[in-house]
C-alpha positions in Angstrom: -2.9 2.7 14.5 -2.7 3.3 18.2 0.3 2.1 20.4 -0.5 3.8 23.6 -0.8 1.3 26.5 0.6 -2.0 24.4 4.0 -3.2 24.1 4.9 -4.1 20.8 7.5 -6.9 20.4 11.0 -6.2 18.1 9.5 -7.9 15.5 6.2 -5.8 15.1 8.3 -2.8 15.2 10.2 -3.8 12.4 7.6 -5.2 10.3 5.7 -1.4 11.2 9.0 0.0 9.5 9.1 -2.1 6.4 5.5 -1.5 5.6 5.8 2.3 6.1 8.9 1.7 3.8 7.0 -0.6 1.0 5.2 1.9 -0.8 8.4 4.2 -1.9 11.1 5.7 -0.5 10.7 7.4 3.2 12.5 10.1 5.1 13.4 9.3 8.7 10.5 11.8 10.0 8.2 9.6 8.0 9.6 6.5 9.3 9.7 7.7 13.1 6.0 8.7 12.8 4.3 6.0 10.5 6.4 3.8 13.6 5.4 5.3 16.4 8.8 6.1 17.8 10.7 8.9 18.5 14.1 10.2 16.4 16.5 8.4 19.4 15.1 4.8 19.2 14.4 4.5 15.8 18.6 4.3 15.1 18.7 1.2 16.1 16.1 -0.6 14.3 17.0 1.0 11.0 20.5 -0.1 11.5 19.4 -3.3 12.0 17.2 -3.3 9.0 20.2 -2.1 7.0 22.9 -4.2 8.1 20.7 -7.2 7.7 19.8 -5.9 4.1 16.2 -5.6 4.4 16.2 -1.9 3.9 18.7 0.8 1.7 19.8 3.6 2.9 19.7 6.7 -0.2 22.3 8.8 0.6 21.7 12.5 0.3 20.9 15.8 2.1 18.2 14.2 4.1 19.1 10.5 3.8 15.7 8.0 2.6 14.8 4.1 3.3 13.9 2.0 1.0 12.5 -1.1 1.3 14.5 -3.9 -0.5 13.5 -7.5 -2.5 14.9 -9.0 1.1 13.3 -6.6 2.8 9.6 -7.6 1.1 9.7 -11.2 1.3 11.0 -10.5 5.1 7.9 -8.3 5.3 5.5 -11.3 3.9 6.9 -13.8 6.8 6.5 -11.3 9.3 3.2 -10.9 8.1 2.3 -14.6 8.5 4.1 -15.0 11.6 1.8 -12.4 13.1 -1.3 -13.9 11.4 -0.6 -17.5 13.0 0.2 -15.8 16.3 -3.5 -14.0 16.5 -5.1 -17.3 15.5 -3.4 -19.0 18.2 -4.2 -16.6 21.1 -7.6 -16.7 19.9 -8.2 -20.1 19.5 -6.5 -20.5 23.3 -9.3 -18.0 24.2 -11.9 -19.5 22.6 -11.1 -22.8 24.1 -10.6 -21.4 27.4 -14.1 -20.1 27.5 -15.7 -23.4 26.5 -14.0 -24.8 29.0 -15.0 -22.6 31.5 -18.7 -23.4 30.3 
């Protein structure tokens, strides 16, 4: 997914991180590349998700991040919200186009 030239909201970034961890435990490097962030900016997002109980940090020489059941439920809601927002934007555009005609 190409994020260049678009600014994502925090919920979109959090959803992208959760989606990355959905298929199994991921290293910080894997999460960084999958989310399109850098190593410095991802830390607050990982801490937020961890403190909220949406991901679990599995300690080790190289810690890995795993989505929790609560995180899976949150991801379902974030996807639904994104779908609703996309539909709303498309509906508004089509109404505006009809008014212009």
